[in-house]
Residue frames relative to the residue before (quaternion, step in Angstrom):
aa qw qx qy qz dx dy dz
M 1.0000 0.0000 0.0000 0.0000 0.00 0.00 0.00
A 0.3906 -0.6808 0.5671 0.2498 3.48 -1.10 0.68
L 0.4301 -0.6454 0.5401 0.3268 3.50 -1.28 0.13
K 0.1481 -0.7593 0.6219 0.1216 3.54 -1.27 0.31
I 0.3792 -0.6953 0.5645 0.2327 3.53 -1.27 0.46
V 0.3708 -0.7072 0.5573 0.2275 3.56 -0.81 1.03
S 0.3657 -0.7929 0.4450 0.1991 3.55 -0.21 1.32
S 0.6444 0.5345 -0.3310 0.4353 3.59 1.02 -0.67
Q 0.7037 0.4289 -0.2506 0.5080 3.60 1.25 -0.37
C 0.5456 0.6398 -0.3929 0.3723 3.59 1.22 -0.43
T 0.2482 -0.7879 0.5506 0.1205 3.57 -0.81 1.05
S 0.4214 -0.7285 0.4334 0.3224 3.58 1.35 0.07
C 0.2689 0.7907 -0.5096 0.2069 3.58 1.06 0.70
S 0.3329 -0.7858 0.4423 0.2758 3.59 1.30 -0.46
A 0.3457 0.7582 -0.4945 0.2473 3.63 1.17 0.26
C 0.6792 0.5278 -0.2887 0.4204 3.58 1.01 -0.77
E 0.6065 0.6303 -0.3590 0.3256 3.57 0.91 -0.90
P 0.7501 0.3891 -0.2632 0.4655 3.68 0.65 -0.91
E 0.6222 0.5700 -0.3353 0.4190 3.61 1.22 -0.35
C 0.5822 0.6087 -0.3741 0.3879 3.61 1.17 -0.43
P 0.3442 -0.7713 0.4972 0.1983 3.61 -0.57 1.11
N 0.7096 0.4463 -0.2471 0.4860 3.58 1.25 -0.32
V 0.3726 -0.7388 0.4723 0.3039 3.59 1.33 0.09
A 0.3138 0.7786 -0.4747 0.2644 3.57 1.00 0.92
I 0.6820 0.4770 -0.2779 0.4797 3.60 1.25 -0.27
S 0.0832 0.7821 -0.6120 0.0829 3.53 -0.97 0.94
E 0.5178 -0.6195 0.4956 0.3201 3.55 -1.30 0.36
K 0.0745 0.7826 -0.6138 0.0726 3.54 -0.99 0.88
N 0.8535 -0.0757 0.0022 0.5156 3.56 -0.67 1.15
G 0.7745 -0.4045 0.1915 0.4470 3.57 0.90 0.92
T 0.7362 0.2686 -0.2179 0.5817 3.58 1.27 -0.04
F 0.4960 -0.6514 0.4823 0.3114 3.56 -1.24 0.19
V 0.1306 -0.7805 0.6097 0.0450 3.52 -1.16 0.75
I 0.3192 -0.7215 0.5835 0.1925 3.53 -1.26 0.51
D 0.3517 -0.7086 0.5749 0.2089 3.57 -0.90 1.00
P 0.3546 -0.7768 0.4749 0.2127 3.61 -0.37 1.19
K 0.6048 0.5665 -0.3574 0.4308 3.60 1.17 -0.44
K 0.7183 0.4140 -0.2329 0.5084 3.58 1.21 -0.48
C 0.6056 0.5981 -0.3514 0.3900 3.61 1.13 -0.58
T 0.0982 -0.7928 0.6011 0.0239 3.55 -0.90 1.01
E 0.4747 -0.6696 0.4227 0.3842 3.57 1.33 0.22
C 0.5495 -0.6360 0.3461 0.4169 3.58 1.33 0.43
I 0.3158 0.7438 -0.5195 0.2779 3.59 1.23 0.36
G 0.7851 0.2622 -0.2350 0.5095 3.53 -0.84 1.04
H 0.7102 0.3862 -0.2431 0.5361 3.56 1.30 -0.17
Y 0.8066 -0.0063 0.0823 0.5853 3.57 0.82 -1.10
D 0.5814 -0.5909 0.4299 0.3577 3.57 -1.25 0.32
V 0.7783 0.1581 -0.0895 0.6011 3.58 1.20 -0.54
P 0.5904 -0.5638 0.4216 0.3948 3.60 -1.11 0.53
Q 0.4384 -0.7439 0.4471 0.2335 3.56 -0.66 1.13
C 0.5909 0.5659 -0.3857 0.4265 3.61 1.03 -0.61
A 0.6785 0.4755 -0.2818 0.4839 3.58 0.96 -0.88
A 0.6455 0.5503 -0.3173 0.4241 3.57 1.04 -0.78
V 0.7716 0.3592 -0.1903 0.4893 3.59 0.98 -0.79
C 0.5132 0.6574 -0.4256 0.3511 3.61 1.19 -0.28
P 0.3848 -0.7527 0.4853 0.2232 3.59 -0.78 0.98
V 0.6924 0.4129 -0.2688 0.5271 3.60 1.25 -0.20
D 0.4261 -0.7299 0.4748 0.2453 3.58 -0.53 1.18
D 0.8605 0.1275 -0.1316 0.4754 3.51 -1.22 0.78
T 0.4001 0.6861 -0.5060 0.3363 3.58 0.97 0.86
C 0.7160 0.2843 -0.1935 0.6075 3.58 1.11 -0.67
I 0.0867 0.8204 -0.5476 0.1397 3.53 -0.29 1.32
I 0.6281 -0.5185 0.4231 0.3971 3.56 -1.33 0.30
D 0.2588 -0.7349 0.6097 0.1456 3.55 -1.01 0.94
T 0.2568 -0.8258 0.4873 0.1209 3.57 -0.15 1.28
S 0.5552 0.6100 -0.3993 0.4002 3.61 1.22 -0.08
Y 0.6903 0.3959 -0.2627 0.5456 3.58 1.31 -0.03
P 0.5214 -0.6432 0.4521 0.3316 3.61 -1.04 0.70
R 0.6481 -0.5168 0.4014 0.3896 3.54 -1.26 0.47
Y 0.5053 -0.6498 0.4736 0.3133 3.61 -0.96 0.85
Q 0.1344 -0.7699 0.6207 0.0618 3.55 -1.01 0.90
G 0.3381 -0.7551 0.5318 0.1809 3.58 -0.53 1.16
A 0.6524 -0.4957 0.3859 0.4240 3.55 -1.26 0.26
A 0.4211 -0.7238 0.4968 0.2280 3.54 -0.96 0.90
């Protein structure tokens, strides 16, 4: 599953954007969004998703259950 940013909670602080190892986060209409096609939940890079780790607002970067779980290369 990819992560998503709850737009109503995003403060547009931009802390998450430079932390994403997959360059999956960008600014759109004043808030930040995660491209689910690029998001790997930081699997293979970090133990926890970096967007959630650096976000100053709890539960703003959350799992997007509308996408399947990321599967790394075998």
